[in-house]
C-alpha positions as CSV (number, residue, x, y, z in Angstrom):
1,M,29.3,6.6,-45.5
2,S,28.3,10.1,-46.4
3,D,25.6,10.2,-43.7
4,L,28.2,9.6,-40.9
5,P,29.5,12.7,-39.0
6,T,33.1,13.4,-39.9
7,T,33.8,15.5,-36.8
8,F,32.8,15.6,-33.2
9,E,33.0,18.2,-30.5
10,P,34.6,17.2,-27.2
11,H,32.8,18.3,-24.1
12,S,34.0,19.2,-20.6
13,P,33.6,16.6,-17.8
14,G,30.3,17.0,-16.1
15,K,28.8,18.9,-18.9
16,P,26.1,17.3,-21.2
17,P,27.3,16.6,-24.7
18,A,26.1,19.0,-27.4
19,A,22.9,18.0,-29.1
20,G,23.4,16.1,-32.3
21,P,22.8,12.8,-34.1
22,G,22.8,9.9,-31.6
23,N,22.9,11.9,-28.4
24,D,19.5,13.5,-28.2
25,G,18.2,10.7,-25.9
26,A,21.3,10.8,-23.7
27,T,20.9,14.5,-23.2
28,S,17.2,14.2,-22.4
29,N,17.8,11.5,-19.9
30,L,20.6,13.4,-18.2
31,Q,18.5,16.5,-17.9
32,K,15.6,14.5,-16.5
33,S,18.0,12.8,-14.0
34,E,19.1,16.2,-12.8
35,A,15.6,17.4,-12.6
36,L,14.3,14.5,-10.4
37,G,16.8,15.2,-7.6
38,G,15.7,14.0,-4.2
39,R,12.3,12.8,-3.0
40,T,10.9,12.4,0.5
41,M,9.7,8.8,1.1
42,K,7.1,8.2,3.8
43,I,7.3,4.4,4.5
44,W,5.1,2.6,7.0
45,R,7.1,0.9,9.7
46,G,5.6,-1.6,12.1
47,D,4.0,-5.0,12.6
48,A,0.7,-6.7,13.4
49,A,0.6,-4.8,16.7
50,G,0.7,-1.4,15.0
51,G,3.0,1.1,13.3
52,E,3.5,4.5,11.8
53,F,4.9,6.3,8.8
54,K,8.6,7.4,9.0
55,E,10.2,9.8,6.6
56,Y,13.3,9.0,4.6
57,H,15.2,10.8,1.7
58,A,16.0,9.1,-1.6
59,E,18.1,10.4,-4.4
60,V,16.3,9.5,-7.5
61,S,17.2,9.5,-11.2
62,A,15.5,8.8,-14.5
63,G,14.1,5.3,-14.9
64,M,14.1,4.5,-11.1
65,V,11.1,2.7,-9.8
66,V,9.7,2.8,-6.2
67,L,11.4,-0.5,-5.4
68,D,14.8,1.1,-6.2
69,A,14.1,3.9,-3.8
70,V,13.1,1.5,-1.1
71,H,16.3,-0.5,-1.6
72,Q,18.2,2.7,-1.4
73,V,16.6,3.6,1.9
74,Q,17.4,0.0,3.1
75,A,21.0,0.5,2.2
76,T,21.6,3.9,3.6
77,Q,19.1,4.7,6.3
78,A,17.0,1.7,7.5
79,G,18.9,-1.6,7.3
80,D,16.1,-3.4,9.1
81,L,13.3,-2.3,6.7
82,A,11.4,-5.4,5.6
83,C,10.4,-5.5,2.0
84,R,9.3,-8.6,0.0
85,W,10.5,-8.8,-3.7
86,N,12.0,-11.3,-6.1
87,C,12.1,-10.8,-9.9
88,K,12.0,-7.0,-10.2
89,A,10.3,-7.5,-13.6
90,G,6.6,-7.5,-12.8
91,K,6.2,-11.2,-13.0
92,C,6.3,-12.6,-9.5
93,G,3.9,-10.2,-7.7
94,S,6.1,-10.2,-4.5
95,C,6.5,-6.5,-4.2
96,A,2.8,-5.6,-4.1
97,A,2.2,-2.6,-1.8
98,E,0.2,0.6,-1.7
99,I,1.9,3.6,-3.3
100,N,0.3,7.0,-2.6
101,G,-2.8,5.0,-1.5
102,K,-3.1,2.9,-4.6
103,P,-2.3,-0.9,-4.8
104,R,0.6,-1.3,-7.2
105,L,3.8,-3.3,-7.8
106,M,6.7,-1.3,-6.5
107,C,9.0,-2.7,-9.3
108,M,6.6,-1.4,-12.0
109,T,5.9,2.0,-10.7
110,R,8.3,4.6,-12.1
111,I,9.0,7.5,-9.7
112,E,8.8,10.1,-12.5
113,S,5.2,8.9,-13.2
114,L,4.1,9.9,-9.7
115,P,3.0,13.4,-8.7
116,E,5.6,15.8,-7.3
117,G,6.0,15.7,-3.5
118,T,6.2,13.0,-0.9
119,I,5.8,9.4,-1.9
120,T,4.0,7.2,0.6
121,V,4.6,3.5,0.6
122,Q,2.6,1.1,2.9
123,P,1.6,-2.6,3.0
124,M,-1.6,-3.9,1.5
125,K,-4.5,-3.0,3.7
126,A,-6.6,-6.1,3.0
127,F,-4.1,-8.3,4.8
128,K,-2.4,-8.3,8.2
129,P,1.0,-6.7,8.3
130,M,3.9,-8.9,9.4
131,K,6.7,-6.4,9.4
132,D,6.9,-3.0,7.6
133,L,5.9,-3.6,3.9
134,V,5.5,-7.4,4.2
135,T,1.9,-8.7,4.7
136,D,0.6,-12.2,5.6
137,V,-1.1,-13.4,2.4
138,S,-1.4,-17.0,3.5
139,W,-5.2,-16.6,3.7
140,N,-5.3,-16.6,-0.1
141,Y,-3.7,-20.0,-0.4
142,A,-6.1,-21.4,2.1
143,V,-9.0,-20.1,-0.1
144,K,-7.5,-21.7,-3.2
145,K,-7.5,-25.1,-1.5
146,K,-11.3,-24.9,-1.1
147,I,-11.9,-24.7,-4.8
148,A,-12.5,-28.0,-6.6
149,P,-9.4,-28.7,-8.7
150,F,-9.4,-29.2,-12.5
151,T,-11.1,-32.6,-13.2
152,P,-10.9,-33.5,-16.9
153,K,-13.4,-35.7,-18.7
154,A,-12.3,-39.1,-20.0
155,P,-10.1,-39.0,-23.1
156,E,-11.4,-40.0,-26.5
157,A,-11.1,-43.6,-27.7
158,D,-7.7,-42.9,-29.1
159,G,-6.4,-41.6,-25.8
160,T,-6.5,-37.9,-26.7
161,W,-8.6,-34.8,-25.8
162,R,-10.0,-32.5,-28.5
163,M,-10.7,-28.8,-28.0
164,Q,-11.6,-25.9,-30.3
165,Q,-9.1,-23.1,-30.6
166,F,-11.7,-20.5,-29.4
167,E,-12.2,-22.6,-26.2
168,V,-8.5,-22.6,-25.5
169,E,-8.2,-18.8,-26.1
170,R,-11.2,-18.0,-23.8
171,V,-9.3,-19.2,-20.7
172,Q,-5.8,-18.3,-21.8
173,E,-6.2,-14.7,-20.4
174,F,-6.8,-16.0,-16.9
175,R,-3.6,-18.0,-16.9
176,K,-1.6,-14.8,-16.9
177,C,-2.3,-14.1,-13.2
178,I,0.9,-13.7,-11.1
179,E,-1.0,-13.8,-7.8
180,C,0.2,-10.4,-6.6
181,F,-3.2,-10.1,-4.8
182,L,-3.5,-6.4,-5.8
183,C,-7.1,-7.2,-6.9
184,Q,-7.8,-8.7,-3.5
185,D,-6.3,-5.6,-1.8
186,T,-8.4,-3.1,-3.8
187,C,-11.7,-4.9,-3.4
188,H,-13.8,-3.1,-0.9
189,V,-15.4,-6.3,0.3
190,L,-12.1,-7.4,1.8
191,R,-10.3,-4.0,2.2
192,D,-13.1,-2.0,3.8
193,H,-15.5,-4.7,5.2
194,G,-13.1,-7.5,6.1
195,K,-15.4,-10.3,4.9
196,H,-12.5,-12.7,4.4
197,E,-14.6,-15.6,5.9
198,E,-17.5,-15.0,3.4
199,F,-15.8,-13.8,0.2
200,A,-13.2,-15.4,-1.9
201,G,-12.2,-12.3,-3.8
202,P,-11.5,-11.4,-7.5
203,R,-8.3,-13.5,-7.7
204,F,-10.3,-16.7,-7.0
205,F,-13.2,-15.8,-9.2
206,V,-10.6,-15.6,-12.0
207,H,-9.3,-19.0,-10.9
208,S,-12.8,-20.4,-10.8
209,A,-13.6,-19.0,-14.3
210,Q,-10.4,-20.5,-15.6
211,L,-11.7,-23.9,-14.4
212,E,-15.4,-23.5,-15.2
213,M,-14.8,-22.3,-18.7
214,H,-12.2,-25.0,-19.5
215,P,-13.6,-27.2,-22.2
216,L,-12.4,-30.4,-20.6
217,D,-13.4,-29.7,-16.9
218,T,-16.3,-31.7,-15.5
219,V,-16.9,-30.1,-12.1
220,N,-19.7,-27.7,-11.3
221,R,-18.5,-25.0,-8.9
222,E,-21.7,-22.8,-9.0
223,A,-22.8,-23.8,-5.5
224,W,-19.4,-22.9,-4.0
225,L,-19.4,-19.6,-5.9
226,K,-22.9,-18.7,-4.6
227,N,-22.4,-19.8,-1.0
228,D,-18.8,-20.1,0.3
229,G,-17.3,-17.9,-2.4
230,G,-19.7,-15.1,-1.8
231,L,-19.9,-14.1,-5.4
232,G,-23.0,-12.0,-4.8
233,Y,-21.0,-9.5,-2.7
234,C,-19.2,-8.2,-5.8
235,N,-20.9,-5.2,-7.2
236,I,-18.7,-5.1,-10.3
237,T,-17.1,-1.7,-9.8
238,K,-14.1,-2.9,-11.9
239,C,-11.6,-1.7,-9.4
240,C,-9.9,-5.1,-9.5
241,T,-9.4,-4.8,-13.3
242,E,-7.9,-1.3,-12.9
243,V,-5.1,-2.5,-10.7
244,C,-4.2,-5.7,-12.4
245,P,-0.6,-5.5,-13.7
246,E,-1.3,-8.3,-16.3
247,H,-4.3,-6.3,-17.6
248,I,-6.7,-9.2,-17.1
249,H,-10.3,-8.2,-17.7
250,I,-11.3,-9.6,-14.3
251,T,-14.8,-8.1,-14.2
252,D,-16.0,-8.4,-17.7
253,N,-14.5,-11.8,-18.7
254,A,-14.5,-13.7,-15.4
255,I,-16.8,-12.3,-12.7
256,I,-19.8,-11.2,-14.9
257,P,-20.0,-14.6,-16.7
258,L,-19.8,-16.4,-13.4
259,K,-22.6,-14.2,-12.0
260,E,-24.7,-15.0,-15.1
261,R,-24.2,-18.8,-14.6
262,V,-25.2,-18.6,-10.9
263,A,-28.2,-16.4,-11.7
264,D,-29.4,-18.8,-14.4
265,T,-29.1,-21.8,-12.1
266,Y,-30.5,-20.3,-8.9
267,Y,-32.7,-17.3,-9.8
268,D,-34.1,-17.8,-13.3
269,P,-37.9,-18.1,-12.8
270,V,-38.4,-20.6,-15.6
271,I,-35.7,-22.9,-14.1
272,K,-37.1,-22.5,-10.6
273,L,-40.6,-23.4,-11.8
274,W,-39.2,-26.5,-13.6
275,R,-37.4,-27.5,-10.4
276,W,-40.5,-27.0,-8.3
277,A,-42.6,-29.0,-10.7
278,F,-40.0,-31.8,-11.0
279,K,-39.7,-32.0,-7.2
280,K,-43.5,-32.1,-6.8
281,F,-43.7,-34.9,-9.4
282,E,-40.9,-36.8,-7.6
283,H,-42.8,-36.6,-4.3
284,S,-46.1,-37.7,-5.9
285,E,-44.7,-40.9,-7.3
286,P,-45.8,-44.0,-5.3
287,K,-43.0,-45.7,-3.5
288,T,-42.4,-49.3,-4.5
């Protein structure tokens, strides 16, 4: 009981309480709130036919994220502003956009973490805009349907499957993906070169790795990865890893191992020589 304060000093309304045990954090937050003040928001407005940036003003306080500011603009200045969101907790991926030119989740980007000055918010560039900040990401779901689904081997005699713990842990990371498609948006193959018909993108290399490395799966997807998936277009710059909100090591743990598998199968000189010899032997056998 001796550690508890025996007196307290009242403070005037509107004036921060005096520093002391238990109110250091409150004072700091209040000061930061006052320091943030207002920010200019440049938000892209338009649709598939075209659009432009329009300026708005947002009153921001400590702890606010970009999605909060966008909602404030919706409520006070632009009631018809289209913005997709759901959980506001970084787990649904709905509010993916580009903030100051970088693909990010609006609900996970604190305004105080951004440089001073105007904040620009625009839809993801790799996909066609539908309205304002909402893009058409349906192409991604069409790509996913082209990948052979999980096909497990037959169970053991007792009706169960057995896996080693390290095998389970190897693919567990890939299951964290929330399909925000930020990795797709930042990939230059899609973003700058528009090769949507030839390239599946980082998200679906992660999905393929999750299936290919699963200890029970029996399907070989190497041919799809090499041809339809366009795995060879990836030059492993790791930009997809940098923007992943779930911190999945997309390049190191998914894309590079898949590239190694494809290279071993299709480009290894020893394997190519073996295939050539086997094919030649096959053709030289007399037909019965």
